[in-house]
Structures are given as structure tokens and as C-alpha cells.
N, C-alpha and C positions, 0 to 999 in steps of 0.2 A: 468487396470481401475483406480487404485489409481491416476496415472499421469493425466488421462482425468478429473477426479473429481477436482483435484487440479488447473487444467487450467480453468475449467468452473465454478466452485463454488463461487470463490471470486466476480466475476461480478453479478451473481444471487443474492448473499447475499446483495450487496450493492443496487441492485435495489429494493429488497424487503424491506430494510430498508428505502429507500426513501418513499414508499408508507406508510409504518407504521408510519414514522415521519409525514406525511402529515396528517393522520387521528388523531393524538395526537395534532397536532398544531392547527386544526381547532376548538379544544374545547375552544380556547381563545374567539373565536366569541360567542360560546354558553354561556360562563360564563359571557359576556358582556351583552347579550340580557336578561339573566335571572337575572341581577343585582347582581349576585356574587361579581363582581369586586367593585360596589359601596358599598357594605357591608364591604369588606375588607378595602377599603380607610377610611371608618368611624372609622376604629381602628387606623388610623394615618399612614398607609402604602401608599406610592406614587404609582401613575399609572406605571410609570416607573419601580419601583422596582417589581410591580406584573408582568408586562410583562417579565422582566428579570427572574423572578422565573419560569414563564411558559416555557421560552426557556431553562432553566436549567433542569426542570422536563423532557422536551421532549429529552433532550441530555442523561439524565440518562436512560430513557426507550430505546433509541437506542442502549446504551451500553449493557443493560440487553438483549435485542433481539440478538444482534451480539454475546454475550457470549453464549446464548443458541444454536444459530445455530452453532458456532464453536464446543461447547461440542457434539451436535447431530451429526454433520458430522464427528468429530473425532471418535466417538464411533461407528457409523453405517457404515461409508464409509471408516474408517481408513485414513482420511486425515491427513497428518503429519503437524499440525500447529506447527511453530518454531519460535524462537525469539519473546517471549511474550512482551518484551518492545518495539520492533519495530512494532510489529503488533497493540499494543495499541496506538503507536503514529500515525499511519497511520489512524486507525478507529476513533480517536479523531478528527483529523484534517479533516477527511471526514464529520464526524458529525457536526462540526462547519460550515463548508461550506454549507452543507445542510440546516441547520436551518437558516443561514443567508440568504439563497436563498428564503426560505420560508417566512421570515419575510418581505423581500423586495417585493416579489410578493403580498403577502396579504395585505401589506401596500399601495402599489400603484395601484392594481386593483380597479376598480369602485364598484365591489361587490364581495361577497364570492364566489358565482357561476362563475363569470368570472375568479377569481383568481385560483379556483379549476381546471377549464379547461386549464388554462395556465400551471399550475403545472404538470398535466398529461402529457400534450404535451411535456414539457421540459424533464421530467423523461423518457418518452418513447424514445424520440430522443436521449438523452444522453446514455441510455442503449443500443440503437441499434448501435449507432457510438462508444460507449466505449468497446463494446465486451461482453455484457450480453447475447445476443442472438446468434451471430456468433463470433468464435474465432478472436480476433482483427487482428492477423497477416493474417487472411484470407479475409479481407476486401480489397476493391480496394485501391490503393496508395492514392488516392485524399481523400477518406473517412477516411483513417488512419491519414492523416496530420490534418484533422478537429477533429476527434475523440480524438487524443492525448490531446487535451485541454479540454475535458469534464471531470466532476468530477467523473464519473464512472471509466474512464480509469486511471485517476490519482491515485485514490484509489485502483484500481485493480493492478496497475503497482508496488505500494508500498507493497501490500500484497504478490504479486508473487516474490518480490525481498526478502522477507523473506523466502520464500520456497527455492529460488535458492541461496541464501547467496551471493547476487550481491555486499554487501559492505554497509556501513551506509549511504553514499551519496544518494544511489539509494532509500533508505526509506527516508531520510531527505527532498531531493529536492521536491517531490510532496507533502510531509507534509507541508513544509514551504509555498508553493504556496496556499494550501487549507486553511491553518490556517490564513494567512495574509488576504486574500480575506473574509474568513469567519467572522473574527472578524470586519471587516469594514462593511460587510452586515448586520450583527447583529446589530451594532451601528445605522446605517441608518434605517433599517427596524424597529426597536424599537421606533426610534424617530418618524417616520411616522405613525406607528399605534398608538402610543401615542397621536398624534395630531388628528388621526380620531377618537379615542374614546372620546377625550376631546370635540370634536365639534359635536359628534353624528353623524358622517357620516359612521360609520362602519355598513354596511349592513349584 
């Protein structure tokens, strides 16, 4: 059973974190509508700094949720989490990509409701193709080729590499991909969100 949990749980954990991050990220719009941001800006803080702080807050919450899930599954299901440094690297890169993706979607979508619908569709598709619902190696070959590039599968592969001691490159390769794109997405997403808030177009 331990081997089954180690194969299934990483993908489920990443999927759960996706939905948790979405709920936390949406608070940005609530704080905008309740004028919390305008009050913060009155103290001399820029809108860009406020948005970056919200992204950082979401990143910290993702870390906390992942740590709690790791501790829980380690104690209850005896999952042998190994290589803490490698695991931290994979999860950090996954979180950065996740937050960048959220910033982009919420920045470019016409409304918060539309963005929420897109986010749910993206997360469920990524989870299905990435191996959260069905073991990745049991998917049809065509779907595996597509699913290999999803954030869920990239993160899951990195975590599985810590279980199976595949070597540093198996951990670093997906982490570089997720971190690089994540930082670019965050920069673009925060820029677009800042413009929307400044022009009063955030619904």
C-alpha cells in the first residue's frame, strides 16, 4: 500500500494546492473592491509592490499547505518523503509556475467570474492529463505526450524522482522549466493586473 500511496499522492497533493492557491489569489479582487489596496497605497506603497506581496503571501500559504500534507501523509500513510532539499526545490518551482499562471489568467480575463471558470478548466485538464486521477503511465500514449508538459506532471515527476533517487537532473530539469516560466508569468501577470486596477477595469 505504501508504494501505491507514493505513486498516487503527489499528483493529488499538487491538484489540491492548485485549488487552494486559486481561492487565496482571488482575495486580491476582494481587497481591491473593499478599497483595502487604496488605503495601503495612501501610506506610500505602490500598487505593484502590493500585488507582489499578495503573490508572496499566496506562495507562503502554498508552502504551508504542502508541508502539512507531507507531514500528515508521512504519519498516517507512512509515505517515505525523502531528499528534503530536492522536494523543496520541486514544490517551490511548482508554486511559482502556479502563481504566475493565476496572475496571467486573472489579468487577461474580462471578469473575475470568467477567470475563475478558465482556472478550473485548466486545473482539471492538467490534473487529468498529469496523472492526478489516473496513474500517468496508464494513460494512452498520445495523452502522455501531451500530459508530460502539464505543470502537474512536471511537479509529480520531480517528486517521484526524490522517492526513486533518480539523480539531481531528474529533479532540476522540471524545476528549471517551471521556475523559468513561472517567473516570466508572474512578471507579466502582475503588470497586467496593475494596469487593470489602475484603470478601474478589475471586475
